[in-house]
N, C-alpha and C positions, 0 to 999 in steps of 0.2 A: 535631588529629592528621591529619585528612584532607588537609592541605596536603602532607604527606609523600608522598602518592601519586604526584605528578608526578616526584619525584626518586628514588623508591624503586627498588630492584633486586630481582630474584628471588633467593632464597637460593642461594648458591653460584655465581652467574653475574654477568656484567656487563651483562646485558640489562635495560633499564628496563622496568618493567611499565606498559602503557598505562593512561592515566588521563585525567581531565579536565584539560586544559591551559589552560583559560580560554576565554572567549567571543571575545575579540579575535583571538587567533591562529587560532581556528577560522574566523571570518568572513574574515580575511585570506587564508587558504588557499582558502576556498570562492570568494572573489571572483577568485582567480587562475585559476579554471577557467571558461573562457568557455561551454563546453557546459552546465555545471551552472547557470550564471547564466541562460542562455536557457531551460533546462528549468524553472528556478524561476519565471521570468516567465510561461511558458506555464501552469504549474500555478496560479499566483496568478490569472491571467486566467480560467482555468476555474472556480476556486472563486468568484471575484467574479461571473462570469456566472451560476453556479448560485444564488448567494445573491440575485442581483438578478433572478431569473426572473420573479417577479410584476410587477416594475416594467417590465421589457423587454417582456413580453407585453401589459401594459396600454398601452404606447406603440404596439405593433402593433395593439391593439384586439381581440386574440383570447385564447383560453384553451385548455388541452390536452384538454378533454373534450367541447366542443360539436360536434355533428355538423352538416355542411353538405351535405345531400343534393343541393342544386342544383348543386354543383360536381363532381358525379360523373356520368359517362356510364354509366347502367345498361345501355344497349344493348350496350356493349362490355365488360360484366362488372365495372363499377365503377372504370374507369380515370379519373383526374382529367381534368377538362375544361380545355383550354388548353395552351399550350406549357410545357415544363419542369415537368411535374407540377402545373400550376395555379398557378405563381408569378405574383404580382401585387402591387400596392401594399397590398392587404389581407392577403395571405398571402405573406410574404417568401420562404419556402422551399417553397412549394407546400402541397398538402394530402395527407392519407393516402388511399390507394385504399380503396374500398368505404365508408368512413365520412365522408370529407371533413374529418376533424379537422386542425387546423393543425399542420404539421410543425415549424415554428419553436418553437411553444409546447411541443410534446411533446419536442423535443430538449432544450430548456432544463430542463424539469421532470424529464426522464430523467437529466440530469446531476446534479440534486439527489439523486435516489434512488441512482444508481450510486456517486457520490462519498461520499454520506452512509453508505451501507451499508459501503463499503470502509473508511472511516476509523473508523467505530464498531466494526466487527469487529476492526480492528487494535488498538484500545484494549483490547478484551476479551482478545485474545490476549496482549498485553503484560502486562496486570495478572495474568492467571492464570499465564503463563509465568514472570514474575519471582517471584511468590509461591511457586510450586512449586519453582523452581530454587534460590532462597535457602534455603527450608525444607529441601530435600534436602541441601544442602551443609552447613548449620549444625546439622541435627538429629542424632539418635543413629544408630547403624548400621542398626537395623531401620527407622527412619523413612526413611533414605536409600535402603535397598533397596526399601521399599514404593513410595515416590514415583518412584524410577527405573524400576521395572517398569511402573508406571502410565503414565509418560511414554513408555516403549517401546511400549506398547499403542496409545497415542494416535498416535504417529508412524507405526506400522504400518497404521493404519486408512486405507483409501482414501477421501479426502475427498469426491470426487464421489458415490461410491456411498452413503456414509453420509448425505450431505446429501440425496440423492434419497429415501432411505428415510424420513428424519425429516420432510422437508417434505411427503411424500405422505400421512403419517398424521395430521398436525396439522389440526384443523378450519379450514376456510377463513375463519371469522369472526375468527381471530387476525390482527392486523396483519402483513401479509406482509413489509414491509421490516424490521420488528423481528425477525420470525422468522428471516429469512435472515441478519441480523446475528448473532443468537445462535447459529445453527447453525454458521456459519463460525467464529465466535470460540471456541465450546466444543469444536470438533473439531480445530482447527489450531494449538494452542498448544504442541505437543510440542517442536518444534525450538528455539523460543526458550527453553524451560525447560532444555533440554540446554546451550545456550550459556551461560545464566546460571549454571547449576550449575558448569560447568567454570571459568568466570571467577571465581566466588566461592571455589572451592577454591584457586585460585591466589592470590587476595588474602588468604585466611586465613593463609597462611604468612608474610606480611610482618611486619616488626618492629613497625610502629605498631599493627597489629591485635592482636598478641600483648601489647603494652604496655597496650592498652585492656582486654584480657581480664584481665591481672594487676592492673589498677586496680580491678577489681570491677564493671566495666560489665556490664549484662545483655546477653543475646544480641540482643534487639530493639534496644537502643541502639547496639550495635556495628554491626548491620546497617544501621540508619538513618543513623548518623553517619559510619561508616568505609567500609562496603562499597558502599552504593547510589551514592555519587558515582563510584566506580571502575567501576560497571556501566553508567553512563550512555552511554558511547561505543558499546559493542557493542550495547546495547539500541536506541539511536536508529538506529544503522546498519541493524540487521535490520528494525526497524519501517518504515524508509523503503522497504525492498525488499518488505515485506509488502503495502503499499497497492496497488501495481499488480497483484500476484497476486490480491488479494481482489476487485479490480474485474473481473478476468477470470473468477473463480469466480462472482461474482454474475451477470455477463453469460451465462455458460454455463448456470447454473441457470434463468435467465429464458428463455433460448433453448430449453431442454428442457421448458419449460412448468410447472416446479414452483417458480419464483421469484416475482417480483412479478407480481401478477395485474392484468388490466385492470379499471377504466380507468386505474389508476395507471401512468404511463409509465415505461419503463426502456429503456436502450439494448439490452440483451439481448432484451427482449420485442419491441422494434421490429424487430430482426433476424429474430426468429422469423416475424413476419408478412411481412417483406420478401422472404423466399425465394421466395414465389409471384409477386412482382411485379417481380423484378429486370430483366425485359426490358421490360415495359410502363411501369414507373415506376422507372428505375434510381436516381434520387436518394433514393428511400425506403430503399434498401439502402446507398448510398454515404455518406449523412449520418451515421447512427449508427455504421457501421463505421469511418468516418474519425475521428469523435470518439473512439471507443474506442481506436483505434490511436494517435492523438496523445496521449491521456491516459496510456495505459500506457507509451509510449515516453518521454514527459517525466518521469513519475514514476520510471522505471527509471534514466534518466540522472541525475536529481537524487539518487536514492538512492546511486548509485555515487559521485557527487561528495561527498556527505556522508560516505561511508565513507572516501574519500581525505583529506578535510579533518580528520576525527577521528583518523586514523592517519597522521600526517606521516611516519612511518618508511617507509610504502609508497612515498611520493613520493621519499624519500631513496634508497631502494634502487633505484628506477627511474633516478634521476639518476646514481647511482654506476655502475649497469650500462651506461647509455648512454655515460657518459664512458669507461669501459673499452673499449667497442666502438670508439669514435672513436679512442682511443689505439692500439688494435691495428691499425685500418685505416690510420692515419697511419704507423705503423711499417712496415707492408707496402709502402706507397707509397714510403717513404724508401729501402727496400732494393731496390726494383725498378729 
């Protein structure tokens, strides 16, 4: 029955309900967007570099935690010795002020933490949001009211303030990357739950879902076989936009000193320490800030490309609107 989703129309209208239109059309539309392809290549490269961090640092011959006091000028307050922050054949991007730890190694291992926390938190948000949204739409009236009010409370919570409060009271012995992942995931699932609930309510009114209900299918089977395929497009779209947001939140929490703790490297943590050294060692600030900017920008562009590829009607509306503007402009030129 789920095949009918592509061709189904909303009751009483001629507007098709968005659904899964197949992998091939999706990839074809995505490949047509050059900006999205470039962003996808950048994201793939970042993930590959993060995964290969142990291999790349081994080639350099360094690690992210070893101190090199001989590379620090203590007479100048801990500034790296040598030009460009101590860049050399042994330290490709220089060393960290005061500690002498290798910047290349810390930047790569920081990518593992930042990307890992963001992706894991997104998975937690999607799982909770989809479960709550579907249960709210398919449950009884009091279940819907209860879950909807709980979702409203979650949405109204200020993410940064709640994260600061929770991270401050948890013992430092708890693994910090795992804790940051859970805090972000458990606090910021409200919006995706609202999206899933609204989409599920729309799909419930379609003929093939009603036919499945009349056939005696259980609510769980209807949700798994008929509703979840139709929810794939909006969920994937929103999840793609959640990843850069979560990277920014993790960096902000580490910058405020309640995120990932030393010696575990993180881009936000590196920015925290770099604010003191931006004049004496500017690369210590520019490297993590540049990596964070490129990552967030690439993920945002990719998320927008995925949204457009999953909703071809958006591109169609754009083409129609552009065509009408061209026709109007041509008409004015012809009468002039």
